[in-house]
Each structure stands twice: as structure tokens, then as C-alpha cells.
C-alpha positions as CSV (number, residue, x, y, z in Angstrom):
1,X,53.6,-57.8,8.7
2,X,55.0,-56.4,5.4
3,X,56.2,-52.9,4.4
4,X,58.1,-52.4,0.9
5,X,60.6,-49.4,3.0
6,X,63.3,-51.0,5.1
7,X,63.4,-48.0,7.4
8,X,59.6,-48.4,8.0
9,X,60.2,-52.1,9.3
10,X,59.3,-51.5,12.7
11,X,56.3,-49.8,12.5
12,X,54.2,-52.6,12.7
13,X,52.0,-52.0,9.8
14,X,49.4,-54.6,8.7
15,X,49.1,-53.4,5.2
16,X,52.1,-52.6,2.6
17,X,52.6,-49.0,2.3
18,X,54.3,-47.9,-0.7
19,X,56.5,-44.7,-0.1
20,X,55.4,-43.7,3.6
21,X,58.0,-40.8,3.6
22,X,56.4,-39.5,0.8
23,X,53.4,-39.3,2.4
24,X,51.7,-36.3,4.1
25,X,52.6,-36.2,7.7
26,X,48.9,-36.0,8.8
27,X,47.3,-38.2,6.4
28,X,50.2,-40.8,7.7
29,X,49.5,-40.9,11.3
30,X,45.8,-40.4,11.2
31,X,45.3,-43.2,8.5
32,X,47.6,-45.2,11.0
33,X,45.4,-44.6,13.8
34,X,42.2,-45.0,11.9
35,X,39.3,-47.6,12.3
36,X,39.1,-48.2,8.6
37,X,43.1,-49.1,8.8
38,X,42.5,-51.7,11.9
39,X,39.5,-52.9,9.8
40,X,41.5,-53.1,6.3
41,X,44.2,-54.8,8.3
42,X,41.5,-57.9,10.1
43,X,39.9,-58.4,6.8
44,X,42.4,-57.8,4.0
45,X,46.2,-58.6,5.6
46,X,47.6,-58.7,2.3
47,X,46.5,-54.9,1.2
48,X,48.4,-52.4,-0.4
49,X,48.2,-48.5,-0.1
50,X,50.2,-45.8,-2.0
51,X,49.9,-41.9,-1.6
52,X,51.4,-39.8,-4.4
53,X,51.2,-35.8,-4.9
54,X,52.2,-34.5,-8.0
55,X,53.3,-30.6,-8.8
56,X,52.6,-29.3,-12.0
57,X,53.3,-25.7,-12.8
58,X,49.7,-24.8,-14.6
59,X,48.9,-21.4,-16.3
60,X,46.1,-19.6,-15.0
61,X,44.1,-16.8,-15.9
62,X,45.8,-13.5,-16.4
63,X,49.3,-15.2,-17.1
64,X,49.8,-15.7,-13.3
65,X,51.8,-19.2,-13.1
66,X,50.5,-21.0,-10.0
67,X,51.4,-24.7,-8.8
68,X,48.5,-27.3,-9.3
69,X,49.0,-30.4,-6.7
70,X,47.3,-33.6,-7.2
71,X,47.0,-36.2,-5.0
72,X,46.1,-39.8,-5.8
73,X,45.5,-42.4,-3.0
74,X,45.3,-45.8,-3.9
75,X,44.0,-48.9,-2.2
76,X,44.4,-52.6,-3.0
77,X,42.0,-54.9,-0.7
78,X,43.1,-57.6,-2.8
79,X,43.5,-58.4,-6.7
80,X,40.8,-56.5,-8.5
81,X,39.4,-54.7,-5.8
82,X,41.0,-51.0,-5.9
83,X,39.8,-48.1,-4.7
84,X,41.1,-44.5,-5.8
85,X,40.6,-40.8,-4.6
86,X,42.2,-38.1,-6.0
87,X,42.2,-34.4,-5.1
88,X,43.4,-31.4,-6.6
89,X,44.2,-28.1,-5.1
90,X,46.0,-24.8,-6.5
91,X,47.5,-23.9,-3.0
92,X,50.0,-26.1,-1.2
93,X,50.5,-30.0,-0.3
94,X,49.8,-29.1,3.1
95,X,46.3,-28.4,2.5
96,X,45.8,-31.5,0.3
97,X,47.0,-33.5,3.6
98,X,44.9,-31.9,6.0
99,X,41.9,-32.6,3.7
100,X,42.4,-36.0,2.9
101,X,43.2,-37.0,6.7
102,X,39.8,-35.5,7.9
103,X,38.3,-37.6,4.8
104,X,40.2,-40.4,6.5
105,X,38.2,-40.0,9.6
106,X,35.0,-40.5,7.8
107,X,35.7,-43.7,5.7
108,X,34.9,-46.7,6.6
109,X,35.5,-50.1,5.1
110,X,31.8,-51.1,4.3
111,X,31.6,-47.5,1.9
112,X,35.0,-48.5,0.4
113,X,33.9,-51.7,-0.4
114,X,30.5,-50.6,-1.7
115,X,32.4,-47.9,-4.1
116,X,34.4,-50.9,-5.5
117,X,31.5,-53.1,-6.2
118,X,29.5,-49.8,-7.9
119,X,32.6,-49.6,-10.1
120,X,32.6,-53.6,-10.6
121,X,29.3,-53.3,-11.6
122,X,29.4,-50.1,-13.8
123,X,32.5,-51.8,-15.7
124,X,30.7,-55.0,-16.0
125,X,27.3,-53.4,-17.5
126,X,29.9,-51.1,-19.9
127,X,31.7,-54.7,-20.8
128,X,28.2,-56.3,-21.8
129,X,27.2,-53.3,-23.8
130,X,30.2,-53.4,-25.9
131,X,29.5,-57.5,-26.4
132,X,26.1,-56.5,-27.7
133,X,27.4,-54.0,-29.7
134,X,30.0,-56.2,-31.2
135,X,27.2,-59.0,-31.6
136,X,24.7,-56.6,-33.6
137,X,27.7,-55.7,-35.6
138,X,28.5,-59.3,-36.4
139,X,24.6,-60.2,-37.5
140,X,23.8,-57.2,-39.3
141,X,25.2,-57.5,-42.6
142,X,25.6,-55.1,-45.6
143,X,22.9,-56.3,-47.0
144,X,20.5,-56.0,-44.0
145,X,21.4,-52.3,-43.5
146,X,20.9,-51.7,-47.4
147,X,17.4,-53.3,-46.7
148,X,16.8,-50.6,-43.9
149,X,17.9,-47.6,-45.7
150,X,15.6,-49.0,-48.7
151,X,12.7,-49.3,-45.9
152,X,13.5,-46.1,-44.1
153,X,13.9,-43.8,-47.5
154,X,13.0,-45.8,-50.3
155,X,15.0,-47.0,-53.3
156,X,15.5,-43.7,-54.9
157,X,16.8,-41.7,-51.9
158,X,19.7,-43.4,-51.2
159,X,22.6,-41.9,-49.5
């Protein structure tokens, strides 16, 4: 059982938690007690999870200054299998902690794995289209392009 921070070595975490002292209290407790964590520990013992909240001063309407809090939750089940969740609020960090802890109760490992697979499929499809476009660029030389323009517009109407 691994942890990153030595002060948390006695927590019996199955996965590695990056900076657990920076997690929202409710989120950390909810996650540690969740079925999701138990399922991840059973199937992916080397998983790594991180929770970050960045606070940035934002200028809103009427020049009123507010702070925007952005939560990023990364779960790496194994190399190449990463699930990420982000949320933002103009209220307090505690609101993000509360909202995300409720979301954890609704998540299952199967849902996360399905989301990861959809993302992988989308990425692969995008890479396939890029390869096709590159191949067409290589095969369509300027002479072919000239012939297409001539066919469409006639030789006298060249651009």
C-alpha cells in the first residue's frame, strides 16, 4: 500500500493519494469510505488519484471582484487509463467539496471505465481522420488540384 505523503502512511490507503492534506475534508472522507474506492483498490492496486482546487480572482459584471474556484480530480487507474472531472464555482471551496463528495457517492468503477473507453475511442477516431487527411494531402499533388479547379471552374475562371 502506497501513499505519497509520509504523514499519511498509517491510513491504509490502497491507492496513492497525491497531496491528501489539500483535499476537501468531506470529499476525502467520502472517497475513502466509498464502494468506488474499494472497487478501484481491488482491480487497480497501483491507481493514483489527485484532487486540486485552484483559486483565481475573476472580474465579474459591474466590476465586482470575485474568486473563482476550480476543482480538478484526476484518477489514473493504470497507464493510459485516466479519468478527469472538473467543476467551478464563484462561491467557496467548501461548496465544491460538498458537490463533489455527493458525486462520488453516485459514481461506480464501471461508469468511470466506460467514460475512459469512450474518450479513448473518440481520440482514436480523431487520429484516424488525421491520418486520412494526411494521406489525401500526400496523394493530391498540385497537378491534381489544378485539374479539379479546371474541371469545376473552367480554365478561364482560375482563382
